[in-house]
C-alpha positions as CSV (number, residue, x, y, z in Angstrom):
1,M,187.6,105.5,38.6
2,E,184.5,103.9,40.1
3,S,183.6,101.2,37.8
4,I,187.3,100.2,37.9
5,R,187.0,99.6,41.5
6,Q,183.8,97.9,40.9
7,F,185.5,95.5,38.5
8,A,188.0,94.4,40.7
9,Q,185.7,93.5,43.5
10,N,186.8,89.9,44.7
11,A,189.2,89.6,42.1
12,D,192.4,87.6,42.5
13,K,194.4,89.1,39.8
14,F,193.4,92.2,37.3
15,I,196.0,92.5,34.4
16,G,195.4,95.5,32.1
17,E,193.8,97.9,34.1
18,E,195.4,100.9,32.3
19,D,194.0,99.6,29.1
20,L,190.7,99.5,30.5
21,K,190.9,102.9,31.6
22,Y,191.9,104.2,28.2
23,K,188.9,102.4,26.7
24,L,186.5,103.8,29.2
25,E,187.6,107.3,28.9
26,K,186.8,107.1,25.2
27,G,183.3,106.0,26.0
28,A,183.7,102.4,24.6
29,K,181.2,99.8,25.9
30,L,183.2,96.9,26.9
31,R,183.1,93.4,25.4
32,V,183.4,91.0,28.4
33,K,184.4,87.3,27.6
34,L,183.6,84.2,29.7
35,G,184.3,81.0,28.0
36,V,182.8,77.5,29.4
37,D,183.8,74.0,28.2
38,P,180.8,71.9,28.3
39,T,182.5,68.9,29.8
40,R,179.7,67.7,32.2
41,P,176.1,68.6,32.0
42,D,175.6,70.8,34.9
43,L,177.1,74.0,36.1
44,T,178.0,74.4,39.7
45,F,178.3,77.0,42.4
46,G,182.0,77.3,41.5
47,H,181.0,78.4,38.1
48,M,178.4,81.0,39.8
49,V,181.8,83.1,41.0
50,V,182.5,84.0,37.5
51,F,179.1,84.4,36.3
52,N,178.1,86.8,39.0
53,K,181.3,88.8,37.9
54,L,179.9,88.9,34.2
55,R,176.6,89.8,35.3
56,Q,178.1,92.9,37.5
57,F,179.6,93.8,33.9
58,Q,175.8,93.7,32.5
59,D,174.7,95.4,35.1
60,M,177.3,98.4,34.5
61,G,176.2,98.6,30.8
62,H,178.9,96.4,29.2
63,Q,178.3,93.4,26.9
64,A,178.5,90.2,28.1
65,V,179.8,87.6,25.5
66,L,179.5,83.7,26.5
67,I,181.6,81.1,24.5
68,I,180.5,77.7,24.7
69,G,183.8,75.8,23.9
70,D,182.1,72.9,22.1
71,Y,185.7,72.7,20.2
72,T,187.9,72.9,23.3
73,A,185.6,70.7,25.2
74,C,186.8,68.0,22.8
75,I,190.4,68.7,23.9
76,G,189.9,69.2,27.7
77,D,191.4,72.0,29.4
78,P,194.7,70.9,30.8
79,S,194.6,73.7,33.5
80,G,195.6,72.1,37.0
81,R,195.9,68.6,35.7
82,S,198.5,66.2,36.4
83,A,197.3,63.8,33.5
84,L,195.5,63.6,30.1
85,R,191.9,64.5,30.6
86,P,189.5,61.6,28.9
87,V,188.4,62.6,25.6
88,L,184.7,63.4,25.1
89,T,182.9,62.5,22.0
90,P,181.2,65.3,20.0
91,E,177.9,63.7,20.8
92,E,178.8,63.9,24.6
93,V,179.8,67.8,24.2
94,D,176.8,68.7,22.1
95,Q,174.2,66.9,24.9
96,N,176.1,68.9,27.6
97,A,176.1,72.1,25.7
98,K,172.1,72.1,25.5
99,T,171.9,72.3,29.1
100,Y,174.3,75.2,29.7
101,L,172.4,78.0,28.2
102,S,169.4,77.5,30.3
103,Q,171.5,77.1,33.6
104,A,173.6,80.2,32.7
105,F,170.7,82.6,32.5
106,K,169.7,81.8,35.8
107,I,172.4,84.1,36.6
108,L,172.9,86.2,33.7
109,D,170.6,88.4,31.6
110,E,169.7,86.7,28.4
111,S,168.4,89.8,26.7
112,R,172.0,91.4,27.2
113,T,174.2,88.2,26.4
114,E,176.0,87.5,23.2
115,V,176.4,83.8,22.6
116,H,178.7,81.8,20.5
117,Y,180.1,78.5,19.9
118,N,183.8,78.5,19.0
119,S,183.1,75.8,16.3
120,E,181.7,79.0,14.4
121,W,185.5,79.5,13.4
122,F,187.2,76.7,14.2
123,G,185.1,74.6,12.2
124,K,186.1,76.3,9.1
125,M,189.8,76.7,9.9
126,S,192.2,74.5,7.5
127,F,195.1,72.6,8.7
128,G,197.3,75.4,7.3
129,D,195.6,78.1,9.7
130,L,196.1,75.7,12.7
131,L,199.9,75.6,11.6
132,E,200.0,79.3,11.3
133,L,198.1,79.8,14.8
134,S,200.8,77.2,16.2
135,R,203.6,79.6,15.3
136,K,202.6,82.2,17.5
137,M,203.3,80.3,20.6
138,T,206.9,78.7,21.9
139,V,207.5,75.5,23.7
140,A,209.6,77.6,26.2
141,R,206.8,79.8,26.8
142,M,204.2,77.1,27.3
143,L,206.7,75.4,29.9
144,E,206.0,78.5,31.9
145,R,202.6,77.1,32.9
146,D,202.9,75.6,36.3
147,D,201.3,72.3,35.7
148,F,203.0,71.7,32.2
149,A,206.4,72.4,33.9
150,K,205.9,70.0,36.6
151,R,204.4,67.4,34.5
152,Y,207.4,67.8,32.1
153,A,209.7,67.6,35.0
154,S,208.3,64.5,36.3
155,K,208.2,62.9,32.9
156,T,204.4,62.7,32.7
157,P,202.9,62.9,29.3
158,I,201.9,66.1,27.8
159,S,200.1,65.7,24.3
160,I,200.8,68.3,21.5
161,V,196.7,68.7,21.5
162,E,196.9,70.0,25.3
163,F,199.6,72.4,24.1
164,L,197.3,73.7,21.7
165,Y,194.6,74.4,24.2
166,P,195.6,77.8,25.4
167,L,196.2,78.8,21.9
168,I,192.7,77.7,20.8
169,Q,191.1,79.5,23.8
170,G,193.1,82.7,23.3
171,Y,192.3,82.7,19.5
172,D,188.6,83.0,20.8
173,S,189.3,86.2,22.1
174,V,190.6,87.5,18.7
175,M,187.6,86.5,16.8
176,I,185.1,88.0,19.2
177,E,187.4,91.3,20.0
178,S,187.0,90.7,23.7
179,D,188.0,93.7,25.8
180,V,188.1,91.8,29.1
181,E,188.3,87.9,29.7
182,L,187.0,86.4,32.8
183,G,188.0,83.2,34.4
184,G,189.3,81.1,37.6
185,T,192.7,81.5,38.9
186,D,193.7,78.3,37.1
187,Q,192.6,80.2,33.9
188,L,195.4,83.0,34.3
189,F,197.8,81.5,31.6
190,N,195.3,80.8,29.2
191,N,193.8,84.4,29.5
192,L,197.2,86.1,29.0
193,V,197.6,84.0,25.8
194,G,194.4,85.5,24.4
195,R,196.0,89.0,25.4
196,D,199.1,88.3,23.4
197,L,197.4,86.8,20.3
198,Q,195.1,89.8,20.1
199,L,198.3,92.3,20.3
200,Q,199.9,90.0,17.7
201,A,196.8,90.5,15.5
202,G,197.2,94.1,15.5
203,F,194.8,95.2,18.4
204,E,195.4,98.7,19.9
205,R,195.3,97.3,23.2
206,G,195.0,93.6,24.5
207,Q,192.1,92.6,26.6
208,A,192.2,92.9,30.3
209,V,192.4,89.6,32.3
210,L,190.3,89.5,35.6
211,T,190.5,85.8,37.4
212,M,188.3,85.0,40.2
213,P,189.2,82.8,43.4
214,L,188.0,79.0,42.9
215,L,185.3,78.5,45.4
216,V,185.7,75.8,48.0
217,G,183.6,72.9,47.9
218,L,181.2,71.5,50.7
219,D,184.1,69.7,52.5
220,G,185.8,73.3,53.1
221,V,189.1,71.9,51.7
222,K,189.4,71.1,47.9
223,K,187.7,73.5,45.3
224,M,184.4,72.6,44.2
225,S,184.3,70.1,41.5
226,K,182.0,67.2,40.2
227,S,185.1,65.1,40.5
228,Y,185.2,65.5,44.3
229,G,181.7,65.1,44.8
230,N,181.6,68.2,46.9
231,Y,179.6,70.6,44.8
232,I,176.2,72.2,44.7
233,A,174.7,72.2,41.1
234,F,172.4,74.7,39.3
235,N,170.0,71.9,38.4
236,D,170.0,70.3,42.1
237,T,166.6,70.5,43.5
238,P,165.6,72.7,45.9
239,R,165.7,70.5,48.8
240,D,169.2,69.3,48.0
241,M,170.2,72.7,47.3
242,F,169.0,73.9,51.0
243,G,170.5,70.5,52.7
244,K,173.9,71.0,51.0
245,I,174.3,74.6,52.0
246,M,173.1,74.0,55.3
247,S,176.1,71.1,55.7
248,I,178.9,73.6,55.0
249,G,181.3,74.6,57.8
250,D,181.2,78.2,59.2
251,D,184.4,79.2,57.6
252,T,183.0,78.1,54.4
253,M,179.9,80.0,54.9
254,W,181.5,83.4,54.8
255,K,183.2,82.7,51.5
256,Y,179.9,81.9,50.1
257,Y,178.6,85.1,51.3
258,Q,181.4,86.9,49.6
259,Y,181.7,85.4,46.4
260,L,177.9,84.1,45.7
261,L,175.9,86.9,47.0
262,L,178.8,89.8,46.6
263,Y,178.7,90.7,50.2
264,T,181.4,93.0,51.3
265,P,183.9,92.3,54.0
266,E,182.1,95.1,56.4
267,T,178.8,93.6,55.9
268,I,180.1,90.1,56.5
269,A,181.9,91.2,59.7
270,R,178.6,92.4,61.0
271,L,176.7,88.9,60.2
272,K,179.5,87.4,62.2
273,T,178.2,88.8,65.4
274,E,174.7,86.9,64.7
275,H,174.1,83.2,65.6
276,P,176.0,81.1,62.9
277,M,173.1,78.8,62.2
278,E,170.8,81.7,61.6
279,C,173.4,83.2,59.1
280,K,173.6,79.8,57.5
281,K,169.7,79.5,57.1
282,N,169.7,83.2,55.6
283,L,172.3,82.1,53.2
284,A,170.4,79.2,52.0
285,K,167.2,80.9,51.4
286,L,169.0,83.8,49.8
287,L,170.7,81.5,47.3
288,L,167.6,79.4,46.7
289,T,165.6,82.4,46.0
290,K,168.1,83.3,43.1
291,F,167.2,79.9,41.4
292,F,163.7,79.2,42.4
293,G,162.1,82.5,43.8
294,V,161.2,83.5,47.5
295,D,158.0,81.2,48.0
296,C,160.3,78.2,47.3
297,A,163.0,79.2,49.5
298,N,160.8,80.0,52.4
299,A,158.9,76.6,51.8
300,E,162.3,74.7,52.3
301,A,163.5,76.8,54.9
302,E,160.3,75.8,57.0
303,N,160.6,72.1,55.9
304,F,164.1,72.0,57.2
305,E,163.2,73.6,60.5
306,K,160.7,70.8,60.7
307,V,162.7,68.0,59.9
308,F,166.3,68.8,61.6
309,S,165.2,71.1,64.3
310,K,161.9,69.5,65.3
311,R,162.9,65.8,64.2
312,E,159.6,65.8,62.2
313,L,158.9,64.1,58.8
314,P,159.1,66.3,55.7
315,D,155.9,67.4,54.3
316,E,156.4,65.9,51.0
317,M,158.7,62.7,49.9
318,P,158.4,60.3,46.9
319,E,156.8,56.9,47.4
320,F,157.3,53.7,45.9
321,E,155.2,50.4,45.7
322,Y,157.3,47.3,47.3
323,D,156.2,44.9,44.4
324,A,157.5,47.5,41.9
325,L,160.5,48.0,43.2
326,I,161.8,44.2,44.0
327,G,160.6,42.7,40.6
328,D,162.7,39.6,40.5
329,A,165.6,40.9,42.8
330,Q,166.4,39.7,46.4
331,P,164.1,41.9,48.9
332,T,167.1,43.2,50.6
333,L,167.3,46.8,51.7
334,V,170.1,47.8,49.4
335,N,168.3,46.5,46.5
336,I,165.2,48.2,47.5
337,M,167.0,51.6,48.0
338,A,169.0,51.0,44.7
339,Q,165.8,50.8,42.7
340,T,164.4,54.0,44.0
341,K,167.4,55.8,41.8
342,L,167.7,58.4,44.7
343,F,171.3,57.0,45.4
344,P,174.6,57.0,43.1
345,S,175.4,53.7,43.7
346,K,174.9,50.1,46.1
347,A,178.4,51.1,47.3
348,E,177.1,54.5,48.7
349,I,173.7,52.8,50.3
350,K,176.2,50.5,52.1
351,R,178.6,53.2,53.2
352,L,175.3,55.0,54.8
353,V,174.3,52.0,56.3
354,E,177.6,51.1,57.9
355,Q,177.6,54.6,59.2
356,G,174.4,54.3,61.0
357,G,172.7,57.0,58.6
358,V,169.8,54.8,57.4
359,K,166.6,54.3,59.5
360,M,163.4,52.6,58.9
361,D,160.4,54.2,60.8
362,S,163.1,55.9,62.8
363,Q,164.8,52.8,63.7
364,K,168.5,52.6,62.7
365,V,169.4,49.8,60.2
366,S,172.5,48.1,60.8
367,D,172.7,45.6,57.9
368,A,172.5,46.3,54.2
369,M,171.7,43.1,53.3
370,A,168.6,42.7,55.7
371,K,165.6,41.0,54.0
372,I,162.5,43.7,54.0
373,S,159.1,41.8,54.0
374,K,156.3,43.5,52.2
375,P,154.8,46.3,54.6
376,E,151.3,45.8,55.8
377,K,151.3,49.7,56.2
378,P,153.5,52.3,54.6
379,I,156.9,52.9,56.2
380,V,159.4,55.7,56.0
381,I,163.2,54.9,55.1
382,Q,165.5,58.0,55.6
383,A,168.8,57.9,54.6
384,G,171.4,60.4,55.8
385,K,170.0,64.2,56.8
386,R,168.1,64.8,53.3
387,I,166.8,61.5,51.6
388,F,163.1,60.3,52.9
389,F,161.0,58.2,50.8
390,R,157.8,56.1,51.5
391,L,157.6,52.3,51.0
392,K,153.9,51.0,50.5
């Protein structure tokens, strides 16, 4: 069946294929679930892999069901963790959740997306209801999870609330009656719990489980994660997004073509005959077009060419007044750069200076504590490959 083959594109695991065939033969419109926990305010290109798959289902006429895990986020998904996650407050979760939908609809068709917060049902649950749900899972089954088994063997603490996480995520599938659940490879156990709970609840067929590979980050080694600092966020500026894409290695580039743009292996094989730099520029333009439109993508490509190939200054850059930046602080380079708010920390600024990555009017600066006098005319400070600002 053609649609089944399309479902499996790029998938790592596909469990329950026969159940889906049975439903499709009966003419069912599938309910396809994806849950996201708003533990941080930004979605990254790592999320885009599963969002692309959900959009594929939408385009084939099926119903996308997006779960914002405001309850599960307060627990913290233990998948792939070797220690307890820090606990988020309900206020932090709520603030993060507000940004998720606007970002998600950069990929998904909003008009064809059903949205739920799992507080809709868990907020009404009694303690007795929770005890009843807990009876549906054994400790032995929970310890089949690789991460739990390793933590148990090494005597690393596992809280009871972490044991509850897969049950709570799985119960979402009962409540929204999903036919398919999507997730990364680290979600396989959690998604299978949803399938089991549906069968225990009397569903004729449990949900199919379709897991997608975890996207490698900018370093080309670890999975993309804000924790590792190797990510591209949906909310990055066009300039940052373009620059980050251009920084990836060639091997990583082909994974992005496959998982973010859904290029087939055959198409990628043909691309590999072309110059890698041109392929990377094309990748950056195509991805920026998804988020910002073709005009913005073309403008950033031209700017990149100007700055990195022709070694010219970008057309636009932020400007700062010397007196406004200095205030009562010492007029050192690190203080000036920190006050622009263009850098995550003074430590990062010092690291850039030590590595020779900071220039003033094209001249490298080797001392982060160097005192900077009020300039008689504007000067341009460059940090790394992508950050430029003018000091007046």
